[in-house]
C-alpha positions as CSV (number, residue, x, y, z in Angstrom):
1,X,12.5,-33.0,1.1
2,X,10.8,-30.5,-1.2
3,X,10.7,-27.1,0.2
4,X,8.1,-25.0,2.6
5,X,6.9,-22.1,0.4
6,X,3.6,-20.1,2.0
7,X,2.3,-19.4,-1.0
8,X,1.3,-23.6,-2.0
9,X,-1.5,-22.9,0.4
10,X,-5.1,-23.2,-0.2
11,X,-6.2,-21.4,2.7
12,X,-10.0,-22.8,2.6
13,X,-8.2,-26.3,2.5
14,X,-7.7,-25.3,6.2
15,X,-10.9,-23.4,7.2
16,X,-12.0,-26.1,9.8
17,X,-15.1,-24.5,9.5
18,X,-16.1,-23.8,5.7
19,X,-17.2,-21.0,6.7
20,X,-14.7,-19.8,3.3
21,X,-13.0,-17.4,5.6
22,X,-9.3,-16.3,4.7
23,X,-8.3,-15.3,8.6
24,X,-4.8,-13.8,9.4
25,X,-3.9,-12.2,12.5
26,X,-2.4,-8.7,12.5
27,X,-0.5,-7.7,15.8
28,X,0.8,-4.4,16.3
29,X,3.0,-2.9,18.8
30,X,4.8,0.4,19.8
31,X,4.8,3.1,21.9
32,X,1.1,4.3,23.6
33,X,-0.2,7.4,21.3
34,X,-3.7,8.1,20.2
35,X,-5.1,6.9,17.1
36,X,-3.6,3.6,16.5
37,X,-6.6,1.7,16.5
38,X,-8.1,3.8,13.9
39,X,-5.6,4.1,12.1
40,X,-5.2,0.3,12.1
41,X,-8.5,0.1,11.9
42,X,-9.6,2.8,8.6
43,X,-6.7,0.8,6.5
44,X,-8.5,-2.8,7.0
45,X,-11.9,-0.8,6.0
46,X,-10.0,0.5,3.3
47,X,-8.9,-2.6,1.9
48,X,-12.5,-4.6,3.0
49,X,-10.8,-6.3,5.5
50,X,-13.5,-7.7,8.3
51,X,-12.3,-7.4,11.7
52,X,-14.0,-10.8,13.8
53,X,-12.0,-10.4,17.3
54,X,-9.4,-7.7,18.4
55,X,-7.6,-7.5,21.7
56,X,-5.7,-4.8,23.1
57,X,-3.8,-4.2,26.7
58,X,-0.7,-0.5,27.0
59,X,1.6,-1.7,29.4
60,X,3.7,0.3,30.7
61,X,3.6,3.2,28.3
62,X,3.6,0.4,25.4
63,X,0.7,-0.4,23.1
64,X,0.4,-3.7,22.2
65,X,-3.0,-5.5,20.3
66,X,-3.9,-8.6,18.6
67,X,-6.9,-8.8,15.3
68,X,-7.8,-11.8,14.0
69,X,-9.4,-10.5,10.4
70,X,-11.5,-11.8,7.8
71,X,-10.2,-11.0,3.9
72,X,-13.2,-12.9,2.8
73,X,-15.0,-9.8,0.8
74,X,-11.2,-8.1,0.0
75,X,-10.3,-7.3,-3.4
76,X,-6.8,-6.8,-2.4
77,X,-4.3,-10.1,-1.4
78,X,-2.1,-10.0,1.5
79,X,0.9,-8.7,0.5
80,X,-0.5,-5.1,-1.2
81,X,-2.1,-4.6,2.9
82,X,1.5,-5.9,4.3
83,X,3.1,-2.9,2.3
84,X,0.7,-0.3,3.3
85,X,0.5,-1.6,6.7
86,X,4.2,-1.2,6.8
87,X,3.9,2.1,5.3
88,X,1.4,3.3,8.2
89,X,4.0,1.0,10.9
90,X,6.3,3.7,10.1
91,X,4.8,6.6,10.2
92,X,3.9,5.9,13.7
93,X,6.5,4.4,14.8
94,X,5.1,1.1,15.0
95,X,6.1,-2.9,14.6
96,X,3.3,-4.5,12.5
97,X,3.3,-8.1,11.7
98,X,0.4,-10.1,9.2
99,X,0.8,-13.7,9.2
100,X,-2.2,-16.0,7.3
101,X,-4.1,-18.7,9.3
102,X,-3.7,-21.2,7.2
103,X,1.0,-20.6,7.7
104,X,0.0,-20.5,11.1
105,X,-1.7,-23.8,11.4
106,X,1.2,-25.9,9.4
107,X,3.6,-24.1,10.6
108,X,2.3,-25.8,14.2
109,X,0.9,-28.8,12.6
110,X,2.3,-32.3,14.9
């Protein structure tokens, strides 16, 4: 059995509606404070990444946000954005994860 390597995935192959979108999911968690949405959104804007959907909630002083974003118009790759997000997360005391939709779909196939 060959080892699974997510770099072998072509996101367009798993694009069910053939829109050409390159969807990823971003989760952000940490102590609630002013500016989290603004800073994360600004970083995405700088990389020309479109926010397709967003959900956020504050639970007992903890901020939780899930974003579905599209990399289609971005010249940045996922690893560049991850590095920028990690720097932002460290500055703001957050935990940020980014996962490409193709990887998510592949991991959850039956």
